[in-house]
N, C-alpha and C positions, 0 to 999 in steps of 0.2 A: 525593897518591898514596896515602898511608896511609888517608885518609878514603874514597877510592874502593874500596880493598881491603876496608875494614871494611864498607862498604855491600854489596858483592858477597857477602862472607862471610855477613852477616846475611840476605840474600835467599836464599842457598842453604840456610841452616838452616831458614828458614820454609818453603821448598818441600819439604824433606825431612820436615818435621813433618806435612805434608798427607797423606803416604802412611801411613795408619794401618795398623798391624799388629795384626790380630785374633788374640789368643791366649787360651787358657784359656776361661773361661765366655763371653767376648765373641767367641769364634771364630764365623765364618760357617758353620762345619761342625758347630756344636753339635747333637748327636743326629742328624746326617746322615752317619753313618760309612760306609755303603756308597758314597755319592757321593765322600766323601773318599778312600777306598781306591782307587776307580777313578781319581780325579784323580791321586793320588800314583803309581799304577802307570804312568801316562803319563810321569812324570818320569824314570823309570829310563833311565840312559845307559850303565851299565857292561855289559860283555859277560859277565863272570864275577865272582861275589861275592854279597854280601848287600845287599838294599835293603828298606826297610820303613817302617812308620809306628808311632809311639808314641802311644797313646791313654790318656787319664786318665779314669777312671770314678769317680763319687762319688754318694752319696745312696742312696735306697731303690730297689734294682733288682730287687725281688722281682716275679715275673710276676703280672699281674692285680691288683696293689695299687692301690687308689683311696684318696686322702686324704679328709679331712673335708669338703672342698668339692667332692667328686666328680671331682677331677682325677686323671689318671693319676699314676703314681709320680714321685718327685722324682729319678729316675735321670738323671744328666747324663754325657754322653760327648763328649769333645772332644780334638783333637790338642794336644800340648804340646812345648815346647822342652826337650830333655834331652840328656845325654851318654850314649851307649850304649857300654858296654865289651864288647869281643869277646875272649873267652878261648878257650884250648884247651878241647876238650871236657871238661866238668867234671862229675864224679859228685857226688852229694849228700854222699858221704863226704869230699870234698875242699874243703868249705867249712863254716863254722859258721853255723847257722841261727838267726835271731832271729824273733820273732813277726811274723806278717803278711807273709811273703814276703821279708823282709830278710836279707841275708847279710853276713858279715864274714869276714876271714881266708881268702879264696879262694886255694887253694894252686896252682892251675894258672897258667900263664904268660899274661899279658895280651898279646894279639896287637896290638890297636889300639883307639883310642877314636874315636868319630865323633859330631858334634853334629847334632841334628835342626834343621830349619827351623821356622818358625811353624806349618806344617801337619803337624808331627810327622814329616816325611820325612827319611830318611837313606839313603845308599848308600856302599858301600865295596868296592873290588876285593879279592878274596881267592882264593887257590888252592882247588881242590877239597878237601873234607874236612868234618869235623864240628866245630862250634863251639858254645859256650855264650854266651848274651847276657845282660848285666846292665844295668840302668838306674841311673844316679846319682840317688838320691832320698833326701832328708833326711840327707845326709852318709854314707849307706850304699849298698850295692849291692842292687838290687831285682830279683827274678825269681820269679814266682809259679807257674811250671809246671815239670814235669819229665816225661820220657818214661817208658815202661814199664820201662826198664832203669835208671832212677834218675839220668839225666843232666839237669842243670838247663837250662831254656830252650834246648833243642837246636835247632840249625839246620844243615842240610846243604847245602853248595855242590857241585853236580855240574859236571863239565867242560863248559865252554862255555855255562854257564847262569847267569843272575842269579836267585837265590832271593828271593822277596818274602815278608816276615814281618810279622805284626802283633803288637806288644808291648803288652800291656794292664797298666796300673797300676791296681790295684783295692783298695788298702789303705783307701781312704776310702769304699768302697761296701759295702753288705750285700745278700746275695742270698737 
């Protein structure tokens, strides 16, 4: 009986290993971000809250750049697995800024955390309101945008609507 159980267990492990999960530079979505965003938009199941995609960008992303071999730039964009922190609406004065879009000591309340899948997708039900989004990155919180009023990575949920956002991690790219 133990031997049969062990054989079944080993068979299940080998079957699961056949399902390859493409992440990072190996992603089937490498530099096909428009198609990825369209694909992830179809995954949204919540009626009210935030949904979105986390994209990692690295390399030389300057427009029109050609390398020594006549190839286009080395800019790579792909979805990544990360944890997204959703905070109360956070003004720049309510967090300490580090170089490159990193933040520490965010003084606003953490509402929730949500993990992305291998395609960078996440969703979370939230009541209407304004929120700030941060990505766990290198042991810190990352957010590289703020609005005209100084609020960090702002996202607004309206009543009865799922707001779709794209979060870009760009600390390893140059433009």
